N, C-alpha and C positions, 0 to 999 in steps of 0.2 A: 530462604525466600525473601529476605530483606533486600537482597540485590535486585531481584525481579521487581519488587514493588518500587524501589528507587529508580530502576530503569524505566518503568512505566511513567513515573512522575517526570523524569528527564525528557522523555519523548513529548509529553504534554507541554513541557516548557521549551520545546523546539531545540533540544540539545541531543540530536540524533546520534552523533558519534559516541558520546558518553553512554547514551541509552543502549546502543548496540553492544558496546564493550561490556557493560554490566550484565546485560541479559545473556550474553555469551558465557560469561563467568558463571552466572546462576545455572545455566543449562549444563555446564560441565560439573558443577557441584551436585546437581540433582539429575543424573542421566536417566533415572527411572521415570522422570516426568517429560514425556516427549513434547508436551505443549510448550515447555520452555525453549527447546531447541527450535521449534517452529517460530516462536516469538522472536528469538535471536535472529533468525534468517529474515523475518519481516522488518525488524528494526535495522538490520544491516542494509536491507533494500532501501529503507528510508534514508539512512545516512548516504548511501550511494546517490540517491535522487538529489539530496541536498548538495552533493558535490558535482552534480550534472554528469555522473558516470552511469548512463542509462544501460549500458551493456552489463555492468556489475549488478545494477538494480534488477534487471531481467533475470540474471543467473540466481541471485538470492531468492527472488520471489518465485521463480520456477521450482527451486528446490523445496520451498515451503509448500507450494501447491502439490507437488508430487508426494510429499509426506502426508498432507492433510488437505485434500481438494474440497475445501469448504467455501462458504460465501466470502469470508475475509481474505483467504489466500488467493481466491480468484480475483478479488478486487486489487490486491497488491500487484498481481501479475498483469492485469489489464491496464492499470495505471502506468506501470513501467513500460509496457509495450506502446501505449499511447504517447508517452514522452519520447520514446525512441523514434516513433513516427514523426512527431512534431520536430524533432531535431534533424532527422535525416531526409524526410520526405519519401522514404521507401514505402510503397503501398503494401508490401508484405506485412510490415509492422502494424499498419492500420487494420488490415484484415484480421490479423492475430488478436489485436486489441478488441475489435468488435466481437470476435468469436468468444473471447474470455468474458466480455461484458454479458453476452448471452448466457454463458455458463454460470456467471455470478447470479443472474436473474433466476436461473433454474435451481439455485442452491439457497434461495431465501427461505427462512424458517420462521420468521416472526414479523410482526407489524413494524418493529423498530428497523429490521433489516430492509423491509419494503420501502420505508421512508428514506433510509440511507441510500438505497439503490437509486431511487428517483433523483436525489441530489447528485450522487456520484456519477450516474450515467450522463446527466446533463453537463456536468463539469468535464467529463472525458470527451463528450461530443464537441464541446467548445474547444478543448485542447487540440483535438484532431482537425476541426474545421479551420481554426485560426493559426494552428501550428505555434501557439504561444503556450509556454509551460508556466503556469502560475500556481501558487499554493492554494489550498482549500480556503485559508483565511482571506487571501487576496480575492479569490473568486467570489466568496460570500460578501466581501466588502463592496466589490464592484456592482454586484447584482442584487444587493439588499437582502441577502438570505440570512436568516437567523436560525441557527441550529441549537437544539437542546444541548446542554453541557454533557460531555461524555464522561 
């Protein structure tokens, strides 16, 4: 489990390639823990986003959502689809992103997720309206949003 913990720390430090690699290794070492393979897919989606490979990000996040269609995986998929829309301008991706955001809202289970949803949905709306893909940190900096430490 050390690799999974290190992968999470690397993602927090914005080192998505290394995080995805380590989490994938952890998921292979502990195949009895499906949450690790889902996390590996989500971190792989993050790395793909960092490389502006939105097709790969969609594929990784779609696999994670199919395995565990929860609040988090719906967020990964909607963010990937919103980025693909921002890049391509294809309205099909915008519609799919909006549909996933609605599914994300339906999967909220806690007050923390409700707050995260409000911030996330505004950021995705900005992404789709401006067709500008910026990180959470940059969005928060621009709009003066202070989030609790994760």
